[in-house]
Backbone and ligand atoms as CSV (ligand in chain L), in Angstrom:
chain,resi,resn,atom,element,x,y,z
A,1,MET,N,N,0.844,-1.206,0.000
A,1,MET,CA,C,0.000,0.000,0.000
A,1,MET,C,C,0.874,1.248,0.000
A,2,ARG,N,N,0.492,2.235,-0.781
A,2,ARG,CA,C,1.309,3.454,-0.861
A,2,ARG,C,C,0.670,4.581,-0.072
A,3,ASN,N,N,1.495,5.324,0.594
A,3,ASN,CA,C,0.997,6.510,1.287
A,3,ASN,C,C,1.069,7.708,0.365
A,4,ASN,N,N,0.188,8.641,0.584
A,4,ASN,CA,C,0.227,9.880,-0.186
A,4,ASN,C,C,1.238,10.835,0.456
A,5,HIS,N,N,2.273,11.177,-0.297
A,5,HIS,CA,C,3.318,12.034,0.265
A,5,HIS,C,C,2.944,13.501,0.280
A,6,ASN,N,N,1.827,13.827,-0.333
A,6,ASN,CA,C,1.478,15.242,-0.427
A,6,ASN,C,C,0.501,15.675,0.656
A,7,ASP,N,N,0.182,14.768,1.577
A,7,ASP,CA,C,-0.854,15.120,2.537
A,7,ASP,C,C,-0.278,15.728,3.816
A,8,GLY,N,N,1.051,15.894,3.877
A,8,GLY,CA,C,1.627,16.553,5.039
A,8,GLY,C,C,1.892,15.613,6.191
A,9,HIS,N,N,1.405,14.372,6.098
A,9,HIS,CA,C,1.685,13.398,7.161
A,9,HIS,C,C,2.915,12.605,6.798
A,10,ASP,N,N,3.416,11.914,7.776
A,10,ASP,CA,C,4.606,11.099,7.513
A,10,ASP,C,C,4.321,10.066,6.436
A,11,GLY,N,N,5.269,9.908,5.515
A,11,GLY,CA,C,5.126,8.900,4.477
A,11,GLY,C,C,5.603,7.553,4.990
A,12,HIS,N,N,5.592,6.574,4.121
A,12,HIS,CA,C,5.956,5.232,4.553
A,12,HIS,C,C,7.440,5.118,4.884
A,13,ASP,N,N,8.235,6.122,4.435
A,13,ASP,CA,C,9.665,6.076,4.757
A,13,ASP,C,C,9.975,6.778,6.080
A,14,GLY,N,N,8.938,7.230,6.771
A,14,GLY,CA,C,9.142,7.814,8.084
A,14,GLY,C,C,9.528,9.275,8.079
A,15,HIS,N,N,9.609,9.896,6.875
A,15,HIS,CA,C,9.986,11.306,6.790
A,15,HIS,C,C,8.772,12.157,6.466
A,16,ASN,N,N,8.719,13.297,7.106
A,16,ASN,CA,C,7.668,14.242,6.767
A,16,ASN,C,C,8.056,14.914,5.452
A,17,SER,N,N,7.210,14.768,4.440
A,17,SER,CA,C,7.580,15.252,3.111
A,17,SER,C,C,7.625,16.771,3.040
A,18,LYS,N,N,6.990,17.450,4.016
A,18,LYS,CA,C,6.986,18.922,3.951
A,18,LYS,C,C,8.175,19.538,4.696
A,19,LEU,N,N,8.879,18.723,5.424
A,19,LEU,CA,C,9.995,19.257,6.206
A,19,LEU,C,C,11.250,19.262,5.350
A,20,GLN,N,N,11.760,20.457,5.082
A,20,GLN,CA,C,12.984,20.545,4.284
A,20,GLN,C,C,14.018,21.328,5.069
A,21,ILE,N,N,15.135,20.729,5.315
A,21,ILE,CA,C,16.185,21.405,6.072
A,21,ILE,C,C,17.262,21.863,5.102
A,22,LEU,N,N,17.518,23.175,5.084
A,22,LEU,CA,C,18.557,23.693,4.212
A,22,LEU,C,C,19.817,23.917,5.032
A,23,ILE,N,N,20.898,23.359,4.578
A,23,ILE,CA,C,22.175,23.546,5.268
A,23,ILE,C,C,23.036,24.448,4.399
A,24,GLN,N,N,23.317,25.645,4.920
A,24,GLN,CA,C,24.117,26.594,4.146
A,24,GLN,C,C,25.577,26.156,4.112
A,25,PRO,N,N,26.201,26.245,2.931
A,25,PRO,CA,C,27.615,25.873,2.859
A,25,PRO,C,C,28.468,26.852,3.670
A,26,ASN,N,N,29.353,26.301,4.490
A,26,ASN,CA,C,30.268,27.119,5.291
A,26,ASN,C,C,31.658,26.985,4.666
A,27,ILE,N,N,31.852,27.671,3.521
A,27,ILE,CA,C,33.057,27.426,2.718
A,27,ILE,C,C,33.857,28.704,2.469
A,28,GLY,N,N,33.635,29.698,3.349
A,28,GLY,CA,C,34.439,30.918,3.239
A,28,GLY,C,C,33.924,31.920,2.230
A,29,LEU,N,N,32.684,31.721,1.762
A,29,LEU,CA,C,32.061,32.685,0.841
A,29,LEU,C,C,30.758,33.152,1.460
A,30,ASP,N,N,30.602,34.474,1.629
A,30,ASP,CA,C,29.371,35.021,2.215
A,30,ASP,C,C,28.162,34.647,1.362
A,31,SER,N,N,26.988,34.673,1.996
A,31,SER,CA,C,25.799,34.238,1.260
A,31,SER,C,C,25.496,35.176,0.088
A,32,ASP,N,N,25.766,36.492,0.244
A,32,ASP,CA,C,25.472,37.371,-0.913
A,32,ASP,C,C,26.462,37.129,-2.049
A,33,VAL,N,N,27.674,36.771,-1.715
A,33,VAL,CA,C,28.648,36.401,-2.752
A,33,VAL,C,C,28.186,35.127,-3.452
A,34,ARG,N,N,27.796,34.134,-2.642
A,34,ARG,CA,C,27.339,32.868,-3.243
A,34,ARG,C,C,26.124,33.107,-4.132
A,35,HIS,N,N,25.232,33.998,-3.683
A,35,HIS,CA,C,24.038,34.310,-4.464
A,35,HIS,C,C,24.427,34.901,-5.823
A,36,SER,N,N,25.356,35.857,-5.809
A,36,SER,CA,C,25.785,36.503,-7.061
A,36,SER,C,C,26.459,35.502,-7.991
A,37,VAL,N,N,27.263,34.621,-7.419
A,37,VAL,CA,C,27.971,33.641,-8.248
A,37,VAL,C,C,26.979,32.623,-8.824
A,38,VAL,N,N,25.978,32.240,-8.033
A,38,VAL,CA,C,24.962,31.309,-8.557
A,38,VAL,C,C,24.223,31.952,-9.737
A,39,GLU,N,N,23.993,33.264,-9.656
A,39,GLU,CA,C,23.369,33.958,-10.804
A,39,GLU,C,C,24.248,33.860,-12.043
A,40,ILE,N,N,25.531,34.074,-11.869
A,40,ILE,CA,C,26.470,33.936,-12.993
A,40,ILE,C,C,26.406,32.514,-13.551
A,41,LEU,N,N,26.397,31.540,-12.640
A,41,LEU,CA,C,26.372,30.141,-13.080
A,41,LEU,C,C,25.085,29.831,-13.834
A,42,ASN,N,N,23.951,30.337,-13.348
A,42,ASN,CA,C,22.689,30.071,-14.032
A,42,ASN,C,C,22.626,30.768,-15.392
A,43,ASN,N,N,23.182,31.980,-15.485
A,43,ASN,CA,C,23.246,32.647,-16.794
A,43,ASN,C,C,24.113,31.832,-17.755
A,44,THR,N,N,25.207,31.291,-17.233
A,44,THR,CA,C,26.083,30.452,-18.060
A,44,THR,C,C,25.367,29.173,-18.477
A,45,LEU,N,N,24.629,28.605,-17.524
A,45,LEU,CA,C,23.868,27.380,-17.800
A,45,LEU,C,C,22.872,27.621,-18.941
A,46,ALA,N,N,22.243,28.789,-18.940
A,46,ALA,CA,C,21.280,29.116,-20.007
A,46,ALA,C,C,21.986,29.174,-21.365
A,47,ASN,N,N,23.156,29.820,-21.403
A,47,ASN,CA,C,23.934,29.859,-22.658
A,47,ASN,C,C,24.249,28.452,-23.147
A,48,GLU,N,N,24.714,27.626,-22.210
A,48,GLU,CA,C,25.107,26.261,-22.585
A,48,GLU,C,C,23.914,25.476,-23.105
A,49,ALA,N,N,22.757,25.650,-22.444
A,49,ALA,CA,C,21.561,24.906,-22.849
A,49,ALA,C,C,21.152,25.280,-24.272
A,50,VAL,N,N,21.181,26.574,-24.585
A,50,VAL,CA,C,20.777,27.018,-25.921
A,50,VAL,C,C,21.779,26.515,-26.971
A,51,LEU,N,N,23.063,26.621,-26.658
A,51,LEU,CA,C,24.069,26.177,-27.624
A,51,LEU,C,C,24.029,24.650,-27.779
A,52,THR,N,N,23.704,23.941,-26.706
A,52,THR,CA,C,23.551,22.480,-26.782
A,52,THR,C,C,22.442,22.120,-27.766
A,53,LEU,N,N,21.305,22.786,-27.625
A,53,LEU,CA,C,20.172,22.494,-28.516
A,53,LEU,C,C,20.500,22.848,-29.959
A,54,LYS,N,N,21.187,23.978,-30.167
A,54,LYS,CA,C,21.539,24.380,-31.530
A,54,LYS,C,C,22.515,23.376,-32.152
A,55,THR,N,N,23.431,22.875,-31.344
A,55,THR,CA,C,24.389,21.877,-31.844
A,55,THR,C,C,23.665,20.579,-32.172
A,56,ARG,N,N,22.683,20.242,-31.354
A,56,ARG,CA,C,21.922,19.024,-31.604
A,56,ARG,C,C,21.092,19.154,-32.882
A,57,SER,N,N,20.537,20.337,-33.088
A,57,SER,CA,C,19.782,20.576,-34.327
A,57,SER,C,C,20.701,20.439,-35.542
A,58,ALA,N,N,21.930,20.971,-35.416
A,58,ALA,CA,C,22.900,20.848,-36.512
A,58,ALA,C,C,23.215,19.370,-36.764
A,59,HIS,N,N,23.358,18.597,-35.689
A,59,HIS,CA,C,23.634,17.158,-35.803
A,59,HIS,C,C,22.479,16.435,-36.501
A,60,TRP,N,N,21.256,16.766,-36.095
A,60,TRP,CA,C,20.085,16.101,-36.681
A,60,TRP,C,C,19.933,16.419,-38.167
A,61,ASN,N,N,20.216,17.651,-38.517
A,61,ASN,CA,C,19.828,18.124,-39.853
A,61,ASN,C,C,20.994,18.249,-40.828
A,62,VAL,N,N,22.171,17.771,-40.441
A,62,VAL,CA,C,23.330,17.895,-41.328
A,62,VAL,C,C,23.082,17.119,-42.624
A,63,SER,N,N,23.560,17.683,-43.728
A,63,SER,CA,C,23.418,16.995,-45.019
A,63,SER,C,C,24.516,17.482,-45.955
A,64,GLY,N,N,24.669,16.820,-47.067
A,64,GLY,CA,C,25.599,17.257,-48.105
A,64,GLY,C,C,27.027,16.768,-47.866
A,65,ALA,N,N,27.988,17.469,-48.513
A,65,ALA,CA,C,29.396,17.065,-48.412
A,65,ALA,C,C,29.835,17.092,-46.958
A,66,GLY,N,N,30.579,16.093,-46.563
A,66,GLY,CA,C,31.073,16.032,-45.181
A,66,GLY,C,C,30.019,15.569,-44.200
A,67,PHE,N,N,28.942,14.973,-44.704
A,67,PHE,CA,C,27.838,14.559,-43.825
A,67,PHE,C,C,28.326,13.748,-42.626
A,68,LEU,N,N,29.081,12.682,-42.929
A,68,LEU,CA,C,29.434,11.756,-41.861
A,68,LEU,C,C,30.336,12.420,-40.810
A,69,GLU,N,N,31.364,13.134,-41.309
A,69,GLU,CA,C,32.283,13.811,-40.379
A,69,GLU,C,C,31.544,14.817,-39.506
A,70,LEU,N,N,30.696,15.612,-40.156
A,70,LEU,CA,C,29.989,16.655,-39.404
A,70,LEU,C,C,28.991,16.051,-38.439
A,71,ASN,N,N,28.325,14.978,-38.873
A,71,ASN,CA,C,27.375,14.301,-38.008
A,71,ASN,C,C,28.082,13.872,-36.719
A,72,ILE,N,N,29.281,13.327,-36.869
A,72,ILE,CA,C,30.054,12.849,-35.713
A,72,ILE,C,C,30.579,14.034,-34.883
A,73,LEU,N,N,31.103,15.050,-35.588
A,73,LEU,CA,C,31.648,16.226,-34.882
A,73,LEU,C,C,30.562,16.912,-34.031
A,74,PHE,N,N,29.394,17.165,-34.646
A,74,PHE,CA,C,28.313,17.834,-33.906
A,74,PHE,C,C,27.867,16.975,-32.727
A,75,ASN,N,N,27.823,15.652,-32.937
A,75,ASN,CA,C,27.397,14.774,-31.849
A,75,ASN,C,C,28.385,14.830,-30.683
A,76,SER,N,N,29.681,14.845,-30.991
A,76,SER,CA,C,30.649,14.867,-29.893
A,76,SER,C,C,30.608,16.219,-29.175
A,77,GLN,N,N,30.369,17.291,-29.939
A,77,GLN,CA,C,30.279,18.604,-29.271
A,77,GLN,C,C,29.000,18.700,-28.435
A,78,TYR,N,N,27.930,18.123,-28.938
A,78,TYR,CA,C,26.675,18.092,-28.179
A,78,TYR,C,C,26.902,17.393,-26.828
A,79,GLU,N,N,27.609,16.268,-26.860
A,79,GLU,CA,C,27.851,15.522,-25.624
A,79,GLU,C,C,28.753,16.312,-24.658
A,80,GLN,N,N,29.763,16.983,-25.212
A,80,GLN,CA,C,30.633,17.811,-24.357
A,80,GLN,C,C,29.836,18.933,-23.696
A,81,LEU,N,N,28.940,19.547,-24.483
A,81,LEU,CA,C,28.148,20.657,-23.946
A,81,LEU,C,C,27.219,20.175,-22.839
A,82,ASN,N,N,26.666,18.966,-23.012
A,82,ASN,CA,C,25.826,18.383,-21.964
A,82,ASN,C,C,26.615,18.200,-20.676
A,83,ASP,N,N,27.832,17.697,-20.806
A,83,ASP,CA,C,28.681,17.489,-19.623
A,83,ASP,C,C,29.016,18.820,-18.955
A,84,ILE,N,N,29.258,19.845,-19.780
A,84,ILE,CA,C,29.551,21.177,-19.241
A,84,ILE,C,C,28.374,21.673,-18.393
A,85,SER,N,N,27.164,21.514,-18.915
A,85,SER,CA,C,25.972,21.968,-18.169
A,85,SER,C,C,25.893,21.267,-16.818
A,86,ASP,N,N,26.211,19.987,-16.815
A,86,ASP,CA,C,26.188,19.221,-15.578
A,86,ASP,C,C,27.143,19.810,-14.543
A,87,GLU,N,N,28.341,20.118,-14.974
A,87,GLU,CA,C,29.353,20.674,-14.076
A,87,GLU,C,C,28.893,22.019,-13.510
A,88,ILE,N,N,28.305,22.841,-14.374
A,88,ILE,CA,C,27.880,24.177,-13.938
A,88,ILE,C,C,26.715,24.059,-12.953
A,89,ALA,N,N,25.764,23.189,-13.270
A,89,ALA,CA,C,24.605,23.005,-12.382
A,89,ALA,C,C,25.072,22.481,-11.018
A,90,GLU,N,N,26.006,21.554,-11.027
A,90,GLU,CA,C,26.503,20.998,-9.764
A,90,GLU,C,C,27.209,22.071,-8.926
A,91,ARG,N,N,27.915,22.960,-9.603
A,91,ARG,CA,C,28.594,24.053,-8.887
A,91,ARG,C,C,27.562,24.986,-8.231
A,92,ALA,N,N,26.457,25.254,-8.937
A,92,ALA,CA,C,25.391,26.094,-8.349
A,92,ALA,C,C,24.876,25.451,-7.060
A,93,ARG,N,N,24.735,24.129,-7.063
A,93,ARG,CA,C,24.272,23.416,-5.874
A,93,ARG,C,C,25.318,23.457,-4.751
A,94,MET,N,N,26.593,23.339,-5.141
A,94,MET,CA,C,27.666,23.380,-4.128
A,94,MET,C,C,27.681,24.704,-3.390
A,95,LEU,N,N,27.219,25.758,-4.075
A,95,LEU,CA,C,27.204,27.086,-3.457
A,95,LEU,C,C,25.879,27.362,-2.749
A,96,GLY,N,N,25.048,26.333,-2.636
A,96,GLY,CA,C,23.790,26.475,-1.907
A,96,GLY,C,C,22.657,27.011,-2.751
A,97,GLY,N,N,22.853,27.102,-4.055
A,97,GLY,CA,C,21.813,27.633,-4.938
A,97,GLY,C,C,21.010,26.543,-5.615
A,98,ILE,N,N,20.082,26.991,-6.455
A,98,ILE,CA,C,19.262,26.079,-7.257
A,98,ILE,C,C,19.673,26.270,-8.705
A,99,ALA,N,N,19.927,25.190,-9.400
A,99,ALA,CA,C,20.258,25.273,-10.832
A,99,ALA,C,C,18.969,25.364,-11.637
A,100,ILE,N,N,18.875,26.357,-12.520
A,100,ILE,CA,C,17.675,26.458,-13.351
A,100,ILE,C,C,17.623,25.243,-14.281
A,101,GLY,N,N,16.399,24.871,-14.659
A,101,GLY,CA,C,16.286,23.658,-15.484
A,101,GLY,C,C,15.095,23.662,-16.415
A,102,SER,N,N,14.429,24.822,-16.564
A,102,SER,CA,C,13.267,24.838,-17.456
A,102,SER,C,C,13.602,25.602,-18.733
A,103,LEU,N,N,12.931,25.234,-19.808
A,103,LEU,CA,C,13.175,25.905,-21.093
A,103,LEU,C,C,12.877,27.390,-20.985
A,104,GLN,N,N,11.809,27.732,-20.258
A,104,GLN,CA,C,11.462,29.159,-20.117
A,104,GLN,C,C,12.585,29.941,-19.439
A,105,GLU,N,N,13.181,29.343,-18.414
A,105,GLU,CA,C,14.282,30.037,-17.728
A,105,GLU,C,C,15.516,30.127,-18.631
A,106,PHE,N,N,15.788,29.066,-19.360
A,106,PHE,CA,C,16.937,29.112,-20.275
A,106,PHE,C,C,16.756,30.250,-21.289
A,107,ILE,N,N,15.542,30.360,-21.836
A,107,ILE,CA,C,15.267,31.417,-22.824
A,107,ILE,C,C,15.400,32.799,-22.165
A,108,LYS,N,N,14.925,32.897,-20.917
A,108,LYS,CA,C,14.945,34.185,-20.225
A,108,LYS,C,C,16.367,34.674,-19.973
A,109,TYR,N,N,17.271,33.748,-19.610
A,109,TYR,CA,C,18.605,34.173,-19.167
A,109,TYR,C,C,19.700,34.031,-20.219
A,110,THR,N,N,19.410,33.365,-21.332
A,110,THR,CA,C,20.487,33.127,-22.295
A,110,THR,C,C,20.980,34.422,-22.930
A,111,ARG,N,N,22.297,34.467,-23.168
A,111,ARG,CA,C,22.870,35.563,-23.937
A,111,ARG,C,C,23.279,35.055,-25.317
A,112,VAL,N,N,23.157,33.740,-25.522
A,112,VAL,CA,C,23.343,33.155,-26.856
A,112,VAL,C,C,21.965,33.180,-27.523
A,113,GLU,N,N,21.925,33.681,-28.742
A,113,GLU,CA,C,20.633,33.915,-29.386
A,113,GLU,C,C,19.955,32.610,-29.810
A,114,GLU,N,N,18.680,32.489,-29.441
A,114,GLU,CA,C,17.847,31.402,-29.935
A,114,GLU,C,C,17.419,31.747,-31.362
A,115,GLN,N,N,17.377,30.770,-32.249
A,115,GLN,CA,C,16.953,31.052,-33.630
A,115,GLN,C,C,15.968,29.991,-34.108
A,116,PRO,N,N,14.727,30.101,-33.658
A,116,PRO,CA,C,13.742,29.098,-34.073
A,116,PRO,C,C,13.558,29.133,-35.595
A,117,GLY,N,N,13.375,27.968,-36.182
A,117,GLY,CA,C,13.105,27.908,-37.617
A,117,GLY,C,C,14.347,27.875,-38.479
A,118,VAL,N,N,15.525,27.905,-37.860
A,118,VAL,CA,C,16.770,27.912,-38.629
A,118,VAL,C,C,17.639,26.734,-38.187
A,119,VAL,N,N,18.179,26.004,-39.173
A,119,VAL,CA,C,19.171,24.975,-38.844
A,119,VAL,C,C,20.526,25.669,-38.758
A,120,PRO,N,N,21.164,25.660,-37.575
A,120,PRO,CA,C,22.436,26.376,-37.443
A,120,PRO,C,C,23.515,25.733,-38.323
A,121,ASP,N,N,24.277,26.549,-39.010
A,121,ASP,CA,C,25.417,26.022,-39.764
A,121,ASP,C,C,26.693,26.225,-38.937
A,122,ILE,N,N,27.828,25.824,-39.504
A,122,ILE,CA,C,29.080,25.886,-38.737
A,122,ILE,C,C,29.416,27.323,-38.342
A,123,LEU,N,N,29.203,28.253,-39.266
A,123,LEU,CA,C,29.531,29.657,-38.960
A,123,LEU,C,C,28.732,30.171,-37.776
A,124,ARG,N,N,27.465,29.811,-37.731
A,124,ARG,CA,C,26.600,30.265,-36.636
A,124,ARG,C,C,27.063,29.653,-35.315
A,125,LEU,N,N,27.333,28.335,-35.329
A,125,LEU,CA,C,27.789,27.681,-34.099
A,125,LEU,C,C,29.128,28.256,-33.648
A,126,LEU,N,N,30.005,28.524,-34.621
A,126,LEU,CA,C,31.304,29.119,-34.297
A,126,LEU,C,C,31.105,30.481,-33.613
A,127,ALA,N,N,30.222,31.295,-34.183
A,127,ALA,CA,C,29.961,32.622,-33.591
A,127,ALA,C,C,29.403,32.474,-32.173
A,128,ASP,N,N,28.558,31.463,-31.959
A,128,ASP,CA,C,27.985,31.250,-30.616
A,128,ASP,C,C,29.052,30.791,-29.620
A,129,HIS,N,N,29.946,29.908,-30.073
A,129,HIS,CA,C,31.043,29.486,-29.180
A,129,HIS,C,C,31.923,30.688,-28.834
A,130,GLU,N,N,32.208,31.502,-29.833
A,130,GLU,CA,C,33.090,32.649,-29.586
A,130,GLU,C,C,32.422,33.656,-28.642
A,131,ALA,N,N,31.109,33.850,-28.809
A,131,ALA,CA,C,30.381,34.738,-27.884
A,131,ALA,C,C,30.427,34.140,-26.473
A,132,SER,N,N,30.218,32.822,-26.367
A,132,SER,CA,C,30.250,32.157,-25.056
A,132,SER,C,C,31.614,32.343,-24.401
A,133,ILE,N,N,32.670,32.233,-25.205
A,133,ILE,CA,C,34.036,32.401,-24.675
A,133,ILE,C,C,34.210,33.815,-24.105
A,134,ARG,N,N,33.696,34.807,-24.818
A,134,ARG,CA,C,33.834,36.190,-24.328
A,134,ARG,C,C,33.056,36.374,-23.010
A,135,PHE,N,N,31.855,35.813,-22.923
A,135,PHE,CA,C,31.075,35.902,-21.676
A,135,PHE,C,C,31.787,35.179,-20.539
A,136,LEU,N,N,32.318,33.982,-20.837
A,136,LEU,CA,C,32.997,33.194,-19.802
A,136,LEU,C,C,34.239,33.910,-19.291
A,137,ARG,N,N,34.969,34.535,-20.214
A,137,ARG,CA,C,36.182,35.271,-19.826
A,137,ARG,C,C,35.817,36.387,-18.842
A,138,GLU,N,N,34.759,37.113,-19.167
A,138,GLU,CA,C,34.311,38.226,-18.327
A,138,GLU,C,C,33.768,37.712,-16.978
A,139,ASP,N,N,32.970,36.646,-17.035
A,139,ASP,CA,C,32.384,36.098,-15.806
A,139,ASP,C,C,33.468,35.502,-14.900
A,140,ALA,N,N,34.451,34.841,-15.508
A,140,ALA,CA,C,35.540,34.251,-14.717
A,140,ALA,C,C,36.319,35.361,-14.006
A,141,ARG,N,N,36.567,36.440,-14.726
A,141,ARG,CA,C,37.295,37.574,-14.148
A,141,ARG,C,C,36.518,38.138,-12.937
A,142,LYS,N,N,35.193,38.282,-13.108
A,142,LYS,CA,C,34.344,38.766,-12.007
A,142,LYS,C,C,34.446,37.838,-10.798
A,143,CYS,N,N,34.414,36.531,-11.043
A,143,CYS,CA,C,34.433,35.557,-9.941
A,143,CYS,C,C,35.700,35.676,-9.118
A,144,THR,N,N,36.813,35.930,-9.778
A,144,THR,CA,C,38.047,36.010,-8.984
A,144,THR,C,C,38.266,37.412,-8.432
A,145,GLU,N,N,38.020,38.464,-9.231
A,145,GLU,CA,C,38.339,39.829,-8.783
A,145,GLU,C,C,37.286,40.390,-7.829
A,146,GLU,N,N,35.994,40.193,-8.164
A,146,GLU,CA,C,34.933,40.776,-7.321
A,146,GLU,C,C,34.526,39.843,-6.191
A,147,TYR,N,N,34.431,38.540,-6.488
A,147,TYR,CA,C,33.850,37.618,-5.506
A,147,TYR,C,C,34.882,36.721,-4.816
A,148,GLU,N,N,36.101,36.705,-5.308
A,148,GLU,CA,C,37.165,35.875,-4.736
A,148,GLU,C,C,36.733,34.421,-4.583
A,149,ASP,N,N,35.987,33.942,-5.565
A,149,ASP,CA,C,35.559,32.543,-5.593
A,149,ASP,C,C,36.424,31.821,-6.630
A,150,GLU,N,N,37.550,31.303,-6.133
A,150,GLU,CA,C,38.518,30.679,-7.048
A,150,GLU,C,C,37.994,29.369,-7.634
A,151,GLY,N,N,37.101,28.710,-6.876
A,151,GLY,CA,C,36.538,27.442,-7.371
A,151,GLY,C,C,35.731,27.655,-8.643
A,152,THR,N,N,34.848,28.679,-8.605
A,152,THR,CA,C,34.035,28.959,-9.794
A,152,THR,C,C,34.906,29.536,-10.904
A,153,PHE,N,N,35.872,30.369,-10.520
A,153,PHE,CA,C,36.811,30.921,-11.511
A,153,PHE,C,C,37.459,29.790,-12.291
A,154,GLU,N,N,37.966,28.797,-11.569
A,154,GLU,CA,C,38.674,27.684,-12.209
A,154,GLU,C,C,37.716,26.890,-13.109
A,155,LEU,N,N,36.477,26.701,-12.632
A,155,LEU,CA,C,35.495,25.974,-13.446
A,155,LEU,C,C,35.200,26.733,-14.743
A,156,LEU,N,N,34.938,28.039,-14.612
A,156,LEU,CA,C,34.588,28.825,-15.804
A,156,LEU,C,C,35.748,28.870,-16.801
A,157,VAL,N,N,36.971,28.944,-16.285
A,157,VAL,CA,C,38.133,28.944,-17.190
A,157,VAL,C,C,38.233,27.594,-17.908
A,158,SER,N,N,37.961,26.508,-17.185
A,158,SER,CA,C,38.050,25.193,-17.839
A,158,SER,C,C,36.948,25.048,-18.888
A,159,VAL,N,N,35.766,25.589,-18.606
A,159,VAL,CA,C,34.677,25.566,-19.589
A,159,VAL,C,C,35.049,26.428,-20.803
A,160,MET,N,N,35.648,27.582,-20.514
A,160,MET,CA,C,36.076,28.475,-21.607
A,160,MET,C,C,37.059,27.754,-22.518
A,161,ARG,N,N,37.976,27.012,-21.925
A,161,ARG,CA,C,38.975,26.304,-22.739
A,161,ARG,C,C,38.326,25.227,-23.597
A,162,LEU,N,N,37.303,24.555,-23.069
A,162,LEU,CA,C,36.594,23.551,-23.882
A,162,LEU,C,C,35.908,24.227,-25.071
A,163,HIS,N,N,35.322,25.408,-24.820
A,163,HIS,CA,C,34.690,26.144,-25.937
A,163,HIS,C,C,35.737,26.599,-26.942
A,164,GLU,N,N,36.908,27.007,-26.429
A,164,GLU,CA,C,37.975,27.435,-27.354
A,164,GLU,C,C,38.377,26.278,-28.266
A,165,LYS,N,N,38.400,25.080,-27.699
A,165,LYS,CA,C,38.779,23.911,-28.505
A,165,LYS,C,C,37.682,23.580,-29.516
A,166,MET,N,N,36.429,23.633,-29.074
A,166,MET,CA,C,35.318,23.344,-29.997
A,166,MET,C,C,35.274,24.386,-31.113
A,167,ALA,N,N,35.524,25.654,-30.756
A,167,ALA,CA,C,35.526,26.727,-31.759
A,167,ALA,C,C,36.651,26.506,-32.769
A,168,TRP,N,N,37.810,26.102,-32.269
A,168,TRP,CA,C,38.952,25.831,-33.170
A,168,TRP,C,C,38.588,24.726,-34.170
A,169,MET,N,N,37.933,23.678,-33.681
A,169,MET,CA,C,37.571,22.572,-34.581
A,169,MET,C,C,36.590,23.038,-35.649
A,170,LEU,N,N,35.610,23.823,-35.254
A,170,LEU,CA,C,34.632,24.328,-36.228
A,170,LEU,C,C,35.326,25.256,-37.227
A,171,ARG,N,N,36.186,26.124,-36.701
A,171,ARG,CA,C,36.902,27.089,-37.551
A,171,ARG,C,C,37.775,26.343,-38.559
A,172,SER,N,N,38.460,25.305,-38.074
A,172,SER,CA,C,39.355,24.547,-38.951
A,172,SER,C,C,38.584,23.843,-40.055
A,173,TYR,N,N,37.372,23.434,-39.723
A,173,TYR,CA,C,36.579,22.707,-40.711
A,173,TYR,C,C,36.231,23.586,-41.908
A,174,ILE,N,N,36.006,24.862,-41.659
A,174,ILE,CA,C,35.579,25.736,-42.768
A,174,ILE,C,C,36.724,26.577,-43.337
A,175,GLU,N,N,37.897,26.549,-42.704
A,175,GLU,CA,C,39.024,27.278,-43.277
A,175,GLU,C,C,39.358,26.684,-44.636
A,176,ASN,N,N,39.749,27.544,-45.561
A,176,ASN,CA,C,40.085,27.141,-46.925
A,176,ASN,C,C,38.884,26.682,-47.745
A,177,GLU,N,N,37.686,26.826,-47.183
A,177,GLU,CA,C,36.471,26.558,-47.968
A,177,GLU,C,C,36.212,27.777,-48.833
A,178,PRO,N,N,35.589,27.606,-50.004
A,178,PRO,CA,C,35.248,28.774,-50.808
A,178,PRO,C,C,34.312,29.702,-50.043
A,179,VAL,N,N,34.540,30.994,-50.176
A,179,VAL,CA,C,33.723,31.969,-49.446
A,179,VAL,C,C,32.442,32.229,-50.239
A,180,HIS,N,N,31.325,32.056,-49.571
A,180,HIS,CA,C,30.041,32.265,-50.254
A,180,HIS,C,C,29.491,33.656,-49.996
A,181,GLY,N,N,30.139,34.381,-49.126
A,181,GLY,CA,C,29.712,35.760,-48.876
A,181,GLY,C,C,28.624,35.871,-47.826
A,182,GLU,N,N,27.947,34.784,-47.575
A,182,GLU,CA,C,26.933,34.846,-46.527
A,182,GLU,C,C,26.758,33.461,-45.901
A,183,SER,N,N,26.165,33.449,-44.758
A,183,SER,CA,C,25.936,32.205,-44.059
A,183,SER,C,C,25.022,31.296,-44.888
A,184,GLN,N,N,25.307,30.003,-44.822
A,184,GLN,CA,C,24.532,29.053,-45.628
A,184,GLN,C,C,23.399,28.417,-44.808
A,185,GLU,N,N,22.981,29.082,-43.770
A,185,GLU,CA,C,21.930,28.512,-42.926
A,185,GLU,C,C,20.678,28.237,-43.748
A,186,ARG,N,N,20.039,27.119,-43.421
A,186,ARG,CA,C,18.791,26.787,-44.115
A,186,ARG,C,C,17.606,27.064,-43.197
A,187,MET,N,N,16.522,27.442,-43.799
A,187,MET,CA,C,15.293,27.616,-43.037
A,187,MET,C,C,14.633,26.231,-42.920
A,188,ILE,N,N,13.992,25.984,-41.790
A,188,ILE,CA,C,13.231,24.743,-41.656
A,188,ILE,C,C,11.901,24.948,-42.377
A,189,ILE,N,N,11.598,24.015,-43.298
A,189,ILE,CA,C,10.341,24.131,-44.057
A,189,ILE,C,C,9.191,23.692,-43.168
A,190,LYS,N,N,8.228,24.580,-43.051
A,190,LYS,CA,C,7.093,24.264,-42.173
A,190,LYS,C,C,5.957,23.670,-42.980
L,1,FE2,FE,FE,22.277,11.042,-33.663
């Protein structure tokens, strides 16, 4: 027989489901500092989520010359971006915060542009990685200079380096390609 955990009474596991004890991290960072850093982390998480989805769309919709290579490249970058989000979300929790996790919040906080109806091409993804790198550089600097949170600083720098590597791979793929003068993004046919 199952007990209803939403009725405020003790459940079958002996715990009151409404009782939540929050233990603040005692790690040498004031709560307002931790709050500000969690905001930075959540803004970063939103960027990563949007770029993850755009990379996945590129993986799904890749076609033409280089299909197989690009299919594999986009898939590996998609997986790296997923792992990055995990690390950032876990850091938000370590600082006593809540990691955002809804599409609405990702859209609200992202600084990487969402582009519904467009299959991102390499140039677009490259521009998004480069924008992410610039944001990460600035956010990492804030974490160490303003907040003296070396843990988050180190995390953001490591994430920045992963983006630098992904950007290099995308850049290398299109270097020496004929210049078409404009992005080759395709519209999704509705
Ligand atoms: Fe796939």
